[in-house]
C-alpha atoms as an extended CHARMM CRD file, in Angstrom:
* protein
*
       133  EXT
         1         1  UNK       CA             47.3810000000       51.3150000000       -8.9230000000  PROA      1               0.0000000000
         2         2  UNK       CA             51.0230000000       50.6010000000      -10.4620000000  PROA      2               0.0000000000
         3         3  UNK       CA             51.7310000000       48.7900000000       -7.3940000000  PROA      3               0.0000000000
         4         4  UNK       CA             48.5460000000       46.8640000000       -7.3590000000  PROA      4               0.0000000000
         5         5  UNK       CA             48.7350000000       45.5070000000      -10.9670000000  PROA      5               0.0000000000
         6         6  UNK       CA             52.0870000000       44.8240000000       -9.9180000000  PROA      6               0.0000000000
         7         7  UNK       CA             52.1510000000       42.7420000000       -7.2340000000  PROA      7               0.0000000000
         8         8  UNK       CA             48.8710000000       40.6550000000       -9.0110000000  PROA      8               0.0000000000
         9         9  UNK       CA             50.7820000000       40.1840000000      -11.9760000000  PROA      9               0.0000000000
        10        10  UNK       CA             54.0310000000       38.9160000000       -9.5150000000  PROA      10              0.0000000000
        11        11  UNK       CA             51.4050000000       36.7100000000       -7.7110000000  PROA      11              0.0000000000
        12        12  UNK       CA             49.8690000000       35.4410000000      -11.4570000000  PROA      12              0.0000000000
        13        13  UNK       CA             53.3480000000       34.1890000000      -12.1770000000  PROA      13              0.0000000000
        14        14  UNK       CA             53.9140000000       32.8730000000       -9.0870000000  PROA      14              0.0000000000
        15        15  UNK       CA             51.1140000000       30.3560000000       -9.1820000000  PROA      15              0.0000000000
        16        16  UNK       CA             51.9290000000       29.9500000000      -12.6710000000  PROA      16              0.0000000000
        17        17  UNK       CA             55.7460000000       28.4800000000      -11.4360000000  PROA      17              0.0000000000
        18        18  UNK       CA             54.7410000000       26.5070000000       -8.4560000000  PROA      18              0.0000000000
        19        19  UNK       CA             51.9140000000       24.8060000000      -10.7190000000  PROA      19              0.0000000000
        20        20  UNK       CA             54.2490000000       24.2740000000      -13.4970000000  PROA      20              0.0000000000
        21        21  UNK       CA             56.5080000000       22.3880000000      -10.8520000000  PROA      21              0.0000000000
        22        22  UNK       CA             53.7700000000       20.1140000000       -9.5040000000  PROA      22              0.0000000000
        23        23  UNK       CA             53.4200000000       16.4990000000      -11.4970000000  PROA      23              0.0000000000
        24        24  UNK       CA             50.1840000000       15.9020000000      -13.3090000000  PROA      24              0.0000000000
        25        25  UNK       CA             47.6680000000       13.1560000000      -11.5520000000  PROA      25              0.0000000000
        26        26  UNK       CA             46.0990000000       10.8460000000      -13.4450000000  PROA      26              0.0000000000
        27        27  UNK       CA             43.5020000000       12.3120000000      -14.0320000000  PROA      27              0.0000000000
        28        28  UNK       CA             45.1530000000       15.6570000000      -15.6290000000  PROA      28              0.0000000000
        29        29  UNK       CA             47.0860000000       13.0930000000      -17.3840000000  PROA      29              0.0000000000
        30        30  UNK       CA             44.4250000000       11.1190000000      -18.6350000000  PROA      30              0.0000000000
        31        31  UNK       CA             42.4330000000       14.4400000000      -19.6630000000  PROA      31              0.0000000000
        32        32  UNK       CA             45.5370000000       15.7240000000      -21.5820000000  PROA      32              0.0000000000
        33        33  UNK       CA             46.8110000000       12.7080000000      -23.3770000000  PROA      33              0.0000000000
        34        34  UNK       CA             43.3360000000       10.6820000000      -23.7860000000  PROA      34              0.0000000000
        35        35  UNK       CA             42.8170000000        9.4980000000      -27.6220000000  PROA      35              0.0000000000
        36        36  UNK       CA             45.9880000000       11.6680000000      -28.9440000000  PROA      36              0.0000000000
        37        37  UNK       CA             48.8350000000       10.5480000000      -30.3470000000  PROA      37              0.0000000000
        38        38  UNK       CA             52.0490000000       12.3850000000      -28.7050000000  PROA      38              0.0000000000
        39        39  UNK       CA             55.5300000000       12.6160000000      -30.5060000000  PROA      39              0.0000000000
        40        40  UNK       CA             58.3030000000       13.2710000000      -27.8830000000  PROA      40              0.0000000000
        41        41  UNK       CA             62.0560000000       14.9330000000      -28.2240000000  PROA      41              0.0000000000
        42        42  UNK       CA             64.6850000000       14.8010000000      -26.7330000000  PROA      42              0.0000000000
        43        43  UNK       CA             67.8400000000       17.2160000000      -26.7010000000  PROA      43              0.0000000000
        44        44  UNK       CA             66.4370000000       18.2490000000      -29.9210000000  PROA      44              0.0000000000
        45        45  UNK       CA             65.9480000000       15.0710000000      -31.3510000000  PROA      45              0.0000000000
        46        46  UNK       CA             62.5290000000       12.7470000000      -32.4960000000  PROA      46              0.0000000000
        47        47  UNK       CA             62.6750000000       10.3680000000      -29.5500000000  PROA      47              0.0000000000
        48        48  UNK       CA             59.5050000000        8.5480000000      -29.9970000000  PROA      48              0.0000000000
        49        49  UNK       CA             55.5270000000        8.4210000000      -29.9950000000  PROA      49              0.0000000000
        50        50  UNK       CA             52.7850000000        7.0970000000      -28.0190000000  PROA      50              0.0000000000
        51        51  UNK       CA             49.1550000000        6.8090000000      -28.4600000000  PROA      51              0.0000000000
        52        52  UNK       CA             46.8500000000        6.7570000000      -25.9250000000  PROA      52              0.0000000000
        53        53  UNK       CA             43.7170000000        4.5790000000      -26.2030000000  PROA      53              0.0000000000
        54        54  UNK       CA             40.6850000000        4.4500000000      -24.2030000000  PROA      54              0.0000000000
        55        55  UNK       CA             41.1370000000        2.1580000000      -20.7710000000  PROA      55              0.0000000000
        56        56  UNK       CA             44.7990000000        3.9080000000      -20.1290000000  PROA      56              0.0000000000
        57        57  UNK       CA             45.9120000000        1.1800000000      -22.7930000000  PROA      57              0.0000000000
        58        58  UNK       CA             49.3310000000        2.7240000000      -24.4510000000  PROA      58              0.0000000000
        59        59  UNK       CA             51.4030000000        1.9770000000      -27.6730000000  PROA      59              0.0000000000
        60        60  UNK       CA             54.5290000000        3.1230000000      -27.9030000000  PROA      60              0.0000000000
        61        61  UNK       CA             57.3860000000        3.6850000000      -30.8900000000  PROA      61              0.0000000000
        62        62  UNK       CA             60.9590000000        5.0210000000      -31.2790000000  PROA      62              0.0000000000
        63        63  UNK       CA             59.7320000000        5.9770000000      -34.8740000000  PROA      63              0.0000000000
        64        64  UNK       CA             60.9240000000        2.2330000000      -36.0420000000  PROA      64              0.0000000000
        65        65  UNK       CA             57.2190000000        1.3470000000      -37.1760000000  PROA      65              0.0000000000
        66        66  UNK       CA             57.6070000000       -1.1280000000      -34.0520000000  PROA      66              0.0000000000
        67        67  UNK       CA             54.9570000000       -0.9860000000      -31.7370000000  PROA      67              0.0000000000
        68        68  UNK       CA             54.6430000000       -1.9250000000      -28.4890000000  PROA      68              0.0000000000
        69        69  UNK       CA             51.6040000000       -2.3370000000      -26.3940000000  PROA      69              0.0000000000
        70        70  UNK       CA             51.0770000000       -1.7160000000      -22.8980000000  PROA      70              0.0000000000
        71        71  UNK       CA             49.1950000000        0.0830000000      -20.0470000000  PROA      71              0.0000000000
        72        72  UNK       CA             49.8490000000        2.8890000000      -17.4870000000  PROA      72              0.0000000000
        73        73  UNK       CA             49.1910000000        4.0290000000      -13.3630000000  PROA      73              0.0000000000
        74        74  UNK       CA             49.3170000000        6.3930000000      -11.1560000000  PROA      74              0.0000000000
        75        75  UNK       CA             52.1000000000        5.5390000000       -8.4000000000  PROA      75              0.0000000000
        76        76  UNK       CA             52.9140000000        8.1520000000       -5.7880000000  PROA      76              0.0000000000
        77        77  UNK       CA             52.2990000000       10.5470000000       -8.1730000000  PROA      77              0.0000000000
        78        78  UNK       CA             54.2100000000        9.0870000000      -10.9300000000  PROA      78              0.0000000000
        79        79  UNK       CA             52.6360000000        7.7560000000      -14.4830000000  PROA      79              0.0000000000
        80        80  UNK       CA             54.0130000000        4.1340000000      -15.0820000000  PROA      80              0.0000000000
        81        81  UNK       CA             53.9300000000        1.9030000000      -18.2930000000  PROA      81              0.0000000000
        82        82  UNK       CA             54.2970000000       -1.3750000000      -18.2900000000  PROA      82              0.0000000000
        83        83  UNK       CA             54.6500000000       -2.9820000000      -22.0360000000  PROA      83              0.0000000000
        84        84  UNK       CA             54.4340000000       -6.1540000000      -23.5310000000  PROA      84              0.0000000000
        85        85  UNK       CA             57.8290000000       -7.3090000000      -23.6070000000  PROA      85              0.0000000000
        86        86  UNK       CA             58.9050000000       -5.8870000000      -20.4020000000  PROA      86              0.0000000000
        87        87  UNK       CA             57.3750000000       -6.2600000000      -17.0040000000  PROA      87              0.0000000000
        88        88  UNK       CA             59.2440000000       -3.3100000000      -15.2670000000  PROA      88              0.0000000000
        89        89  UNK       CA             57.2640000000       -0.7540000000      -14.7900000000  PROA      89              0.0000000000
        90        90  UNK       CA             59.2410000000        2.7000000000      -16.7320000000  PROA      90              0.0000000000
        91        91  UNK       CA             57.3700000000        5.9220000000      -14.3040000000  PROA      91              0.0000000000
        92        92  UNK       CA             57.5590000000        8.9520000000      -15.1940000000  PROA      92              0.0000000000
        93        93  UNK       CA             56.5700000000       12.7080000000      -13.5680000000  PROA      93              0.0000000000
        94        94  UNK       CA             54.8100000000       14.5770000000      -16.6770000000  PROA      94              0.0000000000
        95        95  UNK       CA             54.4800000000       18.4410000000      -16.4670000000  PROA      95              0.0000000000
        96        96  UNK       CA             52.7150000000       20.9330000000      -18.2140000000  PROA      96              0.0000000000
        97        97  UNK       CA             55.0990000000       22.9760000000      -19.9110000000  PROA      97              0.0000000000
        98        98  UNK       CA             53.9190000000       25.8000000000      -22.6360000000  PROA      98              0.0000000000
        99        99  UNK       CA             51.6210000000       24.2090000000      -24.6760000000  PROA      99              0.0000000000
       100       100  UNK       CA             53.1640000000       20.8010000000      -24.5280000000  PROA      100             0.0000000000
       101       101  UNK       CA             54.3940000000       17.9770000000      -22.0550000000  PROA      101             0.0000000000
       102       102  UNK       CA             58.0880000000       17.5290000000      -20.1630000000  PROA      102             0.0000000000
       103       103  UNK       CA             58.2820000000       14.0660000000      -19.2270000000  PROA      103             0.0000000000
       104       104  UNK       CA             61.3110000000       13.1320000000      -16.7360000000  PROA      104             0.0000000000
       105       105  UNK       CA             62.1120000000        9.0790000000      -16.1730000000  PROA      105             0.0000000000
       106       106  UNK       CA             62.2580000000        8.5350000000      -12.5670000000  PROA      106             0.0000000000
       107       107  UNK       CA             63.6360000000        5.3780000000      -13.0380000000  PROA      107             0.0000000000
       108       108  UNK       CA             67.1610000000        7.8360000000      -13.6850000000  PROA      108             0.0000000000
       109       109  UNK       CA             66.1520000000       11.2180000000      -13.6080000000  PROA      109             0.0000000000
       110       110  UNK       CA             69.2610000000       12.1930000000      -14.3470000000  PROA      110             0.0000000000
       111       111  UNK       CA             69.3610000000        9.8770000000      -17.4600000000  PROA      111             0.0000000000
       112       112  UNK       CA             65.6880000000       11.4520000000      -19.5600000000  PROA      112             0.0000000000
       113       113  UNK       CA             63.9780000000       14.4580000000      -19.9640000000  PROA      113             0.0000000000
       114       114  UNK       CA             61.5430000000       14.0860000000      -22.6830000000  PROA      114             0.0000000000
       115       115  UNK       CA             59.8460000000       17.0140000000      -24.4000000000  PROA      115             0.0000000000
       116       116  UNK       CA             56.5490000000       17.2090000000      -26.6110000000  PROA      116             0.0000000000
       117       117  UNK       CA             57.1970000000       17.9330000000      -30.0600000000  PROA      117             0.0000000000
       118       118  UNK       CA             53.4790000000       17.6360000000      -31.8040000000  PROA      118             0.0000000000
       119       119  UNK       CA             50.5580000000       15.6340000000      -31.1630000000  PROA      119             0.0000000000
       120       120  UNK       CA             47.3870000000       14.9510000000      -33.4540000000  PROA      120             0.0000000000
       121       121  UNK       CA             44.5050000000       12.6180000000      -32.8090000000  PROA      121             0.0000000000
       122       122  UNK       CA             45.7630000000       10.3280000000      -35.8230000000  PROA      122             0.0000000000
       123       123  UNK       CA             46.9130000000        6.3160000000      -34.8680000000  PROA      123             0.0000000000
       124       124  UNK       CA             50.2110000000        5.9450000000      -34.8820000000  PROA      124             0.0000000000
       125       125  UNK       CA             52.2130000000        3.9960000000      -38.2150000000  PROA      125             0.0000000000
       126       126  UNK       CA             53.1080000000        0.0200000000      -37.1620000000  PROA      126             0.0000000000
       127       127  UNK       CA             54.1570000000       -2.2000000000      -39.0260000000  PROA      127             0.0000000000
       128       128  UNK       CA             53.9920000000       -6.5800000000      -38.5840000000  PROA      128             0.0000000000
       129       129  UNK       CA             56.0130000000       -8.3920000000      -37.2370000000  PROA      129             0.0000000000
       130       130  UNK       CA             59.3270000000       -9.2340000000      -39.1630000000  PROA      130             0.0000000000
       131       131  UNK       CA             58.5500000000      -11.3930000000      -41.6780000000  PROA      131             0.0000000000
       132       132  UNK       CA             61.5980000000      -13.6660000000      -43.2830000000  PROA      132             0.0000000000
       133       133  UNK       CA             61.8140000000      -15.8210000000      -46.4490000000  PROA      133             0.0000000000
């Protein structure tokens, strides 16, 4: 009996590990993020926040109150973002890890790995354009 339980536990852990190594599809990503505001960290430091709006629209900020509007789409199992100030797609692979997400920047996977630090359903704080005198 112990052998059967041990085998079942090993199979369950292996299946979970295999699932965790697969990037999320667009539909999985959309189900997870739709209507949420996710806060991301990198190397233990706050990095940025993104609000996921209807119709695959997003709003991003580096936590400085300056927000960029954009859209996301799936391309070859990657989630790509295009923002109003940069027409070049920023493509990421998203993975479920524990209770959150891990995101690997695929344009240069050695440079940026982000982790979901927090989430809520509150809108982001965005200041208006810089106003001079």
